[in-house]
C-alpha positions as CSV (number, residue, x, y, z in Angstrom):
1,M,-12.7,19.7,-26.3
2,V,-12.3,22.8,-24.1
3,D,-9.1,24.7,-23.6
4,R,-7.2,25.0,-20.3
5,A,-8.7,28.5,-19.5
6,E,-12.2,27.1,-19.9
7,E,-11.3,24.2,-17.6
8,V,-10.2,26.6,-15.0
9,R,-13.4,28.7,-15.4
10,R,-15.6,25.6,-15.0
11,G,-13.5,24.3,-12.1
12,F,-13.8,27.6,-10.3
13,A,-17.6,27.6,-10.9
14,R,-17.9,24.1,-9.3
15,A,-15.8,25.1,-6.3
16,W,-17.8,28.3,-5.8
17,G,-21.0,26.3,-6.0
18,Q,-19.8,24.0,-3.2
19,M,-19.0,27.0,-1.1
20,G,-22.4,28.4,-1.9
21,A,-24.0,25.4,-0.2
22,A,-22.0,26.2,3.0
23,W,-23.3,29.8,2.8
24,G,-26.9,28.6,2.5
25,V,-27.1,29.4,-1.3
26,P,-28.2,26.8,-3.8
27,P,-25.0,25.4,-5.5
28,S,-26.4,26.0,-9.0
29,T,-27.0,29.7,-8.1
30,A,-23.5,30.1,-6.9
31,E,-22.1,28.2,-9.9
32,V,-23.9,30.5,-12.4
33,Q,-22.7,33.6,-10.7
34,A,-19.1,32.3,-10.5
35,Y,-19.1,31.3,-14.2
36,L,-20.4,34.6,-15.3
37,L,-17.9,36.4,-13.0
38,V,-14.9,34.7,-14.6
39,C,-16.3,34.7,-18.2
40,G,-17.5,38.3,-18.2
41,G,-20.3,37.5,-20.6
42,P,-22.8,38.1,-22.0
43,L,-23.8,34.4,-22.1
44,T,-27.1,32.8,-23.1
45,D,-29.0,30.2,-21.1
46,A,-27.8,27.5,-23.5
47,E,-24.1,28.5,-23.2
48,I,-24.3,28.4,-19.4
49,R,-26.1,25.1,-19.5
50,D,-23.5,23.5,-21.8
51,A,-20.6,24.9,-19.7
52,L,-21.9,23.8,-16.3
53,G,-23.6,20.6,-17.3
54,L,-26.9,21.6,-15.7
55,S,-30.4,20.9,-16.8
56,H,-32.5,23.4,-18.5
57,R,-34.7,23.7,-15.4
58,A,-31.7,24.0,-13.1
59,V,-30.2,26.8,-15.1
60,R,-33.5,28.7,-15.4
61,L,-34.1,28.6,-11.7
62,A,-30.4,29.5,-10.9
63,L,-30.6,32.5,-13.3
64,E,-33.9,33.7,-11.7
65,D,-32.4,33.2,-8.2
66,S,-29.2,35.0,-9.1
67,E,-31.1,37.9,-10.7
68,A,-33.3,38.2,-7.6
69,W,-30.2,38.3,-5.4
70,G,-28.8,41.1,-7.6
71,I,-25.6,39.2,-8.5
72,I,-26.3,38.9,-12.2
73,K,-28.2,41.1,-14.7
74,R,-29.8,40.7,-18.1
75,A,-27.7,42.0,-21.0
76,P,-29.3,45.0,-22.7
77,T,-29.6,43.0,-26.0
78,V,-30.3,39.4,-26.9
79,R,-27.6,37.5,-28.7
80,R,-27.1,34.4,-30.8
81,S,-24.9,31.6,-29.6
82,G,-24.2,29.9,-33.0
83,R,-27.4,27.8,-33.0
84,R,-30.5,27.8,-35.1
85,G,-33.5,29.7,-33.9
86,P,-34.1,33.1,-32.5
87,A,-31.6,35.0,-30.5
88,G,-31.7,34.2,-26.8
89,R,-31.6,36.3,-23.7
90,A,-28.1,36.8,-22.4
91,W,-26.7,37.4,-18.9
92,L,-23.9,39.4,-17.3
93,A,-22.3,39.2,-13.9
94,V,-22.5,42.3,-11.7
95,D,-18.8,42.9,-12.0
96,D,-18.5,45.4,-9.2
97,H,-17.7,43.1,-6.3
98,W,-18.9,45.6,-3.7
99,E,-22.2,46.0,-5.5
100,W,-23.1,42.4,-5.7
101,F,-21.8,41.8,-2.1
102,H,-24.0,44.7,-1.0
103,N,-27.0,43.2,-2.8
104,V,-26.4,39.8,-1.1
105,I,-26.2,41.5,2.4
106,A,-29.4,43.4,1.8
107,G,-31.1,40.2,0.6
108,R,-29.9,38.2,3.6
109,K,-31.1,40.9,6.0
110,Q,-34.5,40.9,4.4
111,R,-34.9,37.1,4.2
112,E,-33.1,36.1,7.4
113,G,-32.4,39.0,9.8
114,D,-35.9,40.7,9.8
115,P,-37.8,37.4,10.4
116,V,-35.5,36.6,13.4
117,I,-36.3,39.9,15.0
118,A,-40.0,39.4,14.5
119,I,-39.8,35.9,16.1
120,L,-37.9,37.2,19.1
121,E,-40.3,40.1,19.6
122,S,-43.3,37.8,19.6
123,Y,-41.8,35.4,22.1
124,F,-40.6,38.3,24.3
125,V,-44.3,39.4,24.4
126,E,-45.3,35.9,25.5
127,A,-42.6,35.8,28.1
128,K,-43.7,39.1,29.6
129,S,-47.2,37.5,30.0
130,L,-45.9,34.8,32.3
131,D,-46.0,34.9,36.1
132,D,-43.4,36.5,38.4
133,S,-41.6,33.2,39.2
134,P,-37.8,33.2,39.1
135,E,-37.9,30.8,36.1
136,A,-40.2,33.2,34.1
137,A,-38.0,36.2,35.1
138,D,-34.9,34.4,33.9
139,L,-36.6,33.5,30.6
140,R,-37.6,37.1,30.0
141,R,-34.1,38.3,30.8
142,R,-32.5,35.8,28.3
143,I,-34.9,36.6,25.5
144,A,-34.6,40.3,26.1
145,S,-30.8,40.0,26.0
146,L,-30.8,38.1,22.7
147,L,-33.4,40.5,21.2
148,G,-31.2,43.5,22.2
149,F,-28.1,42.0,20.6
150,V,-29.9,41.1,17.4
151,R,-31.5,44.6,17.2
152,Q,-28.0,46.2,17.7
153,F,-26.5,44.0,15.0
154,D,-29.4,44.7,12.6
155,H,-29.2,48.4,13.2
156,A,-25.5,48.4,12.3
157,L,-26.1,46.1,9.3
158,S,-28.8,48.4,8.0
159,A,-26.3,51.2,7.7
160,F,-24.1,49.0,5.5
161,V,-27.2,48.1,3.4
162,R,-28.1,51.8,2.9
163,A,-24.5,52.8,2.2
164,D,-23.2,53.4,-1.3
165,P,-21.2,50.3,-2.4
166,A,-18.4,52.7,-3.6
167,A,-18.2,54.1,-0.1
168,L,-17.9,50.7,1.4
169,G,-15.2,49.7,-1.1
170,K,-13.2,52.8,-0.2
171,L,-13.4,52.1,3.5
172,F,-12.2,48.5,3.1
173,M,-9.5,49.5,0.7
174,V,-8.2,51.9,3.3
175,L,-8.3,49.2,6.0
176,D,-6.6,46.8,3.6
177,R,-3.6,49.2,3.2
178,Q,-3.0,49.1,7.0
179,D,-0.8,46.5,8.6
180,S,-2.0,44.4,11.5
181,A,-0.3,46.5,14.1
182,A,-2.1,49.7,12.9
183,L,-5.5,48.0,12.9
184,D,-4.9,46.4,16.3
185,A,-3.9,49.8,17.7
186,L,-7.0,51.4,16.1
187,F,-9.4,49.0,17.7
188,A,-7.6,49.1,21.0
189,K,-8.0,52.8,21.1
190,L,-11.7,52.6,20.2
191,G,-12.2,50.1,23.0
192,A,-10.4,52.4,25.5
193,L,-12.7,55.4,24.7
194,P,-15.7,55.9,26.9
195,E,-18.9,55.0,25.1
196,E,-20.4,58.4,25.5
197,E,-17.3,60.2,24.1
198,L,-17.2,57.9,21.1
199,E,-20.9,58.4,20.5
200,S,-20.5,62.2,20.6
201,A,-17.6,62.1,18.2
202,V,-19.5,60.0,15.7
203,Q,-22.5,62.3,15.9
204,A,-20.4,65.4,15.5
205,I,-18.5,64.1,12.5
206,A,-21.7,62.9,10.9
207,K,-23.1,66.5,11.0
208,L,-20.0,68.1,9.4
209,P,-19.8,68.7,5.6
210,P,-17.2,66.6,3.8
211,A,-14.9,69.6,3.2
212,T,-14.8,70.4,6.9
213,V,-14.0,66.7,7.8
214,R,-11.1,66.8,5.3
215,R,-9.7,69.9,6.8
216,L,-10.1,68.5,10.3
217,L,-8.3,65.3,9.4
218,R,-5.4,67.1,7.7
219,F,-5.0,69.4,10.7
220,A,-5.1,66.4,13.1
221,A,-2.4,64.6,11.1
222,R,0.2,67.5,11.5
223,P,3.3,66.2,13.3
224,A,3.5,69.2,15.6
225,L,-0.1,68.7,16.8
226,L,0.5,65.0,17.3
227,R,3.5,65.7,19.5
228,L,1.5,68.3,21.4
229,L,-1.3,65.8,22.1
230,G,1.3,63.1,23.2
231,G,1.4,61.1,20.0
232,S,4.4,59.9,18.1
């Protein structure tokens, strides 16, 4: 007999496992991560197996996969689970949501994004070797356009992969505190800026030390300066 809290934990793990399948993640892998997230842990293989009703092999593979994705980690010490025999290895969820999300993004880029670029590049080389017919030229243009898009996306994604998870968390927390009108206005202004000016601004800010950026932002937020620049 399990209590109501445990029923909720197991139900959440099953639901997360079903969502995992939609994300291309094995359901058992997602279930194990979800159960450890809501349990806290540390939990042994046997405890996870009993809670989720998975086979020994399924749990072993799910734990190996979850560890490879960086969404769970081994507990620093083994523990007993009330059974006979030696103490078993135990597992913990990576509780920092930005950290495990960061690890998943990095893993997906390596497993999915990088191979896509390699495939597109190889077929673009093949397309360039074709004749000068309109059909061949159209094929080259289409593959080149797709390759350019994927490279741009991959370049931006790589910056997120290299970023400190704490910095990503801070950015999204700030965005979360803005209402929809403020966010819409922000992106509208970014879209209205000439590409060259926006690029120059990004490069200039990237070169400044953090203390200088803070002073610049505090100065720019002064009401008198906003009125002078035509802001509200």
